[in-house]
C-alpha positions in Angstrom: 182.1 103.0 84.1 183.2 104.1 81.0 181.7 100.3 79.7 178.3 101.6 81.1 178.8 105.2 79.5 179.4 103.2 75.9 176.1 100.9 76.7 174.3 104.0 77.3 175.7 105.6 74.2 175.0 102.6 72.6 171.2 102.7 73.3 170.9 106.2 71.8 171.9 105.2 68.4 169.2 105.6 66.1 168.6 102.0 64.9 168.6 101.2 68.6 166.1 104.1 68.8 163.8 102.7 66.1 163.7 99.3 67.6 163.1 100.7 71.2 159.7 102.9 69.4 158.6 99.8 67.1 158.8 97.6 70.8 156.9 100.1 71.8 154.3 100.6 69.1 153.9 97.0 69.0 153.1 97.1 73.0 150.5 99.6 72.9 149.0 98.2 69.9 149.0 94.6 71.6 147.3 96.6 74.6 144.9 98.2 72.5 143.9 94.9 70.8 143.8 93.6 74.6 141.3 96.0 76.1 138.9 95.6 72.6 138.8 92.2 73.1 137.9 92.4 76.8 135.1 94.8 75.7 134.0 92.6 73.3 134.0 89.5 75.8 132.4 91.6 78.4 129.9 92.7 76.2 129.2 88.6 74.7 129.2 88.2 79.0 126.6 91.1 79.4 124.7 89.7 76.1 124.9 86.2 77.3 123.8 87.3 80.9 120.7 88.9 79.4 119.6 86.3 77.4 119.7 84.0 80.5 117.9 86.5 82.5 115.0 86.7 79.8 115.2 82.7 79.6 115.0 82.5 83.3 111.9 85.1 83.4 109.8 83.3 80.6 110.5 79.9 82.2 109.1 81.5 85.3 106.5 82.7 83.4 105.7 79.3 81.8 106.0 77.7 85.3 103.2 79.9 86.8 100.8 79.6 83.6 101.4 75.8 84.0 100.5 76.0 87.6 97.6 78.2 87.0 96.1 75.4 84.2 97.0 72.8 86.9 94.9 74.8 89.4 92.1 75.4 86.8 92.2 71.8 86.1 92.2 70.4 89.6 89.1 73.0 90.3 87.2 72.0 87.3 87.6 68.5 88.2 86.2 69.0 91.4 83.3 71.0 90.1 82.8 68.1 87.8 83.1 65.6 90.8 80.5 67.5 92.8 78.0 67.7 90.5 77.9 64.3 89.6 77.9 63.4 93.6 75.0 65.9 94.2 72.9 65.2 91.2 70.1 63.1 93.4 69.9 66.0 95.8 69.3 68.9 93.4 65.7 67.7 93.2 65.3 67.7 97.2 65.9 71.9 97.1 63.2 73.6 97.0 61.4 72.1 99.7 64.7 72.9 101.7 64.7 76.1 100.3 61.3 77.1 101.8 61.8 81.3 102.4 58.7 81.3 104.9 59.9 78.6 106.9 63.3 79.6 107.0 62.3 83.2 107.7 60.1 82.1 110.4 62.8 80.3 112.1 65.7 82.8 112.0 63.6 85.7 113.1 62.6 83.9 116.2 66.1 82.2 116.7 67.4 86.1 116.7 64.9 87.7 118.5 65.3 85.4 121.5 69.1 86.0 121.8 70.4 87.8 124.2 71.9 91.3 123.3 75.1 92.1 125.5 76.7 95.3 126.1 80.2 94.2 126.8 82.8 94.8 125.6 80.6 95.9 122.9 77.3 95.4 122.1 77.4 91.9 120.5 75.4 88.5 120.6 75.7 84.8 119.8 72.5 83.0 118.3 72.4 79.8 118.4 69.8 77.5 115.8 70.1 80.1 113.7 68.5 78.1 110.6 66.1 75.3 110.5 68.4 72.0 110.7 68.0 71.0 107.1 68.6 74.3 105.5 72.2 74.5 107.5 73.0 70.8 106.3 72.3 72.5 102.5 74.7 75.0 103.6 77.2 72.5 104.5 76.8 70.8 101.6 76.8 73.4 99.4 80.3 74.3 100.6 82.6 74.8 97.7 85.4 72.2 97.1 89.1 73.0 98.8 90.3 73.6 95.6 88.4 76.8 94.8 89.8 78.6 97.4 93.3 77.5 96.3 93.9 80.6 94.4 94.4 82.6 97.5 97.4 82.0 100.2 96.5 79.7 103.1 95.2 81.3 105.5 93.7 84.3 103.6 91.7 82.0 101.4 87.8 83.0 100.4 85.0 82.9 98.2 82.7 86.0 97.7 79.4 84.8 97.7 77.4 85.0 95.0 79.7 82.2 93.3 81.7 83.1 90.0 81.8 79.9 89.7 81.5 76.5 91.4 79.0 73.0 91.8 75.5 74.0 90.9 74.2 72.7 94.7 76.1 74.8 96.3 75.6 77.7 93.9 72.1 77.3 94.1 71.6 77.3 98.1 74.3 80.1 98.6 72.7 82.3 96.4 69.3 81.9 97.8 70.8 82.7 101.1 72.7 86.1 99.5 70.0 86.9 97.5 66.8 85.8 99.6 67.2 85.5 102.6 69.8 87.9 104.3 68.3 91.6 103.1 64.5 90.4 103.4 65.2 88.7 106.5 68.3 89.0 108.5 69.2 92.8 107.9 65.5 94.3 109.4 65.4 91.8 112.3 69.3 93.0 113.3 68.7 97.0 112.6 65.6 96.6 115.4 67.4 94.2 117.9 70.4 96.2 117.4 68.0 99.5 117.3 69.5 101.7 120.4 73.2 100.8 120.5 72.8 101.4 116.4 71.1 104.4 117.3 73.7 105.8 119.4 76.1 105.1 117.6 74.7 107.1 114.7 73.9 109.6 116.9 77.4 109.9 117.9 78.6 110.5 114.3 75.6 112.2 112.4 73.6 115.0 113.3 70.4 112.5 113.1 67.1 112.8 114.2 67.2 111.6 117.7 63.8 109.9 118.3 64.2 107.7 115.5 68.2 108.0 113.8 68.1 104.1 112.1 64.7 105.3 110.7 66.9 107.8 108.4 69.3 104.7 107.0 68.7 102.3 104.7 70.3 99.2 105.5 71.7 96.2 103.5 73.7 93.1 103.6 77.1 93.3 102.1 80.6 91.8 101.8 79.8 88.7 102.2 82.4 85.9 101.8 82.7 82.0 102.7 86.4 81.9 104.9 88.5 78.8 104.7 91.0 78.8 107.9 93.6 76.1 108.5 96.0 75.9 112.0 98.3 78.3 112.4 95.6 81.1 111.5 96.1 84.2 113.3 94.0 87.4 112.9 95.1 89.9 115.2 92.8 92.3 117.4 91.2 94.6 114.8 87.6 96.5 114.1 86.4 95.7 110.8 86.1 98.6 108.0 83.8 101.3 109.5 80.6 101.3 106.9 80.1 97.9 108.2 78.0 99.1 111.0 77.3 95.4 112.3 79.3 92.3 111.5 77.9 88.7 111.4 80.0 86.1 111.6 78.0 82.1 110.9 80.1 79.4 112.3 79.5 76.4 109.9 80.9 73.5 111.9 81.0 70.1 110.1 80.6 66.7 112.2 83.4 66.5 114.3 84.7 69.9 114.4 86.0 71.2 117.7 84.1 74.2 119.5 87.7 75.3 120.4 89.0 78.3 118.2 86.3 80.6 117.2 86.5 84.1 118.1 88.0 86.5 121.0 86.2 89.5 121.9 88.2 92.7 123.6 87.8 95.6 125.4 90.4 98.4 124.6 92.0 100.4 127.4 92.3 103.7 125.9 89.8 103.2 122.9 89.6 105.9 120.2 87.7 106.0 117.3 88.9 104.4 114.0 91.2 106.8 111.8 89.8 105.9 108.7 87.1 103.6 106.9 89.8 100.8 106.7 89.9 98.1 109.3 91.6 99.4 112.2 94.3 97.2 113.8 94.8 97.5 117.6 98.1 96.8 119.7 98.8 96.3 122.9 96.0 97.6 124.8 93.8 95.0 124.4 91.9 93.0 127.0 90.0 89.6 126.3 86.9 89.4 127.6 85.0 86.5 126.2 86.0 83.8 123.8 83.1 82.5 121.4 82.9 78.9 120.7 83.1 77.6 117.2 80.0 76.3 117.8 77.6 74.7 114.7 74.7 76.4 113.2 75.7 79.4 115.6 76.3 83.1 114.9 78.3 86.0 116.4 76.6 89.6 115.7 78.0 92.4 117.0 77.9 96.6 116.7 81.4 97.6 114.9 81.6 100.4 117.2 84.5 100.2 119.9 86.8 97.2 121.2 87.9 94.8 118.8 88.1 91.2 118.1 90.4 88.8 116.9 90.7 84.7 116.4 93.7 82.2 116.4 93.7 78.4 115.4 97.5 77.0 117.1 100.0 75.9 114.6 99.9 72.5 116.4 95.9 72.2 116.1 94.4 68.8 115.4 93.9 67.3 113.0 97.2 68.6 110.3 94.5 69.1 107.4 92.4 70.9 109.8 89.8 73.1 107.8 87.8 75.6 109.6 84.7 77.1 107.6 82.6 80.7 108.3 80.7 82.9 106.3 81.0 86.8 107.3 78.8 89.3 106.1 78.0 92.9 107.4 75.0 95.3 107.7 75.7 98.8 106.5 74.2 101.9 104.8 73.1 101.1 101.1 75.2 103.2 99.0 72.2 106.1 98.7 72.5 106.6 102.4 76.0 107.0 102.7 76.3 109.7 100.3 73.7 111.2 102.3 75.3 110.5 105.5 78.6 111.9 104.0 76.9 115.3 103.2 76.0 115.6 107.0 79.5 115.7 108.4 81.1 118.2 109.1 84.4 118.8 107.1 86.8 118.2 109.3 84.9 114.9 110.3 84.7 113.8 106.5 88.1 112.4 106.4 87.4 109.9 108.8 84.7 108.0 107.1 86.1 108.9 103.2 88.0 107.0 100.8 87.8 103.4 99.5 87.8 100.1 101.7 90.8 97.8 101.0 89.7 94.0 102.1 92.3 92.8 105.2 91.4 88.9 104.1 
């Protein structure tokens, strides 16, 4: 006991206390230095991580830029090849782009087609174009590389083209600028006059004897669609102001007539809640499967019911390409303003707003 007391007493001597204090100070100083070093190391690691993150982002940007440049190079090469291969065909185009001949042929095809009422007003038109013009449309399809800016099965090219081979540009621009508004639109408005008039009267207070006469119509939203196997677009209705939808099937030699367009009735059908595409789930009953037949066109009133399309994931061949041209007949911008002014306030939200395309 006494020895322990003596040892404790020695620890309380000034020299021992000084040594202890010095040790504590050294420990505190060492700890502070260690904390400072750790903070510096952490800050340096954070700077290194930030530099690495910036470097990674830069590498990603460079990879995307390289991919874009490579795609543009492939597109330019495809345009050059097409221009070279079809240089001789350019001389024959004036005889093919015969507006009076095309108009007479197409009017007859549209007028003799049967207009069906179920599941909604529609018709399938065979032999839409003179054979020489249809072949020119096929030959003028843009190379697949020009569609590759968009994800697969969402690929499209708006017509008139921003850039494309000369032959295709002349043929497709002729269709849009010379044929659709002057030939197709007037005939379709007349062909669908009764159901289209009923649809207009159900929405606007127009003269009941001739509602379609109060609306000026034009072709809109024209684009070539490229689809591959595995493509699915569920049952839906198109954007509302496209009153009549037209799907021209661009079947090439060897293309199967399978996997065209499916038409549905809709149980407890209701009006589309906005001008955008209206996706309908769970209430659709398949009524008709329209074949993907060459030089044919499905035309329907975008009023009720639904349509969709599917290409199986195991469809053959593995590199399947399926082309079609979609356009709509709808009111001009001026007519849209006039129709909007006629709507009661409570119904304006159903027809107002910007349409966002869905494919």
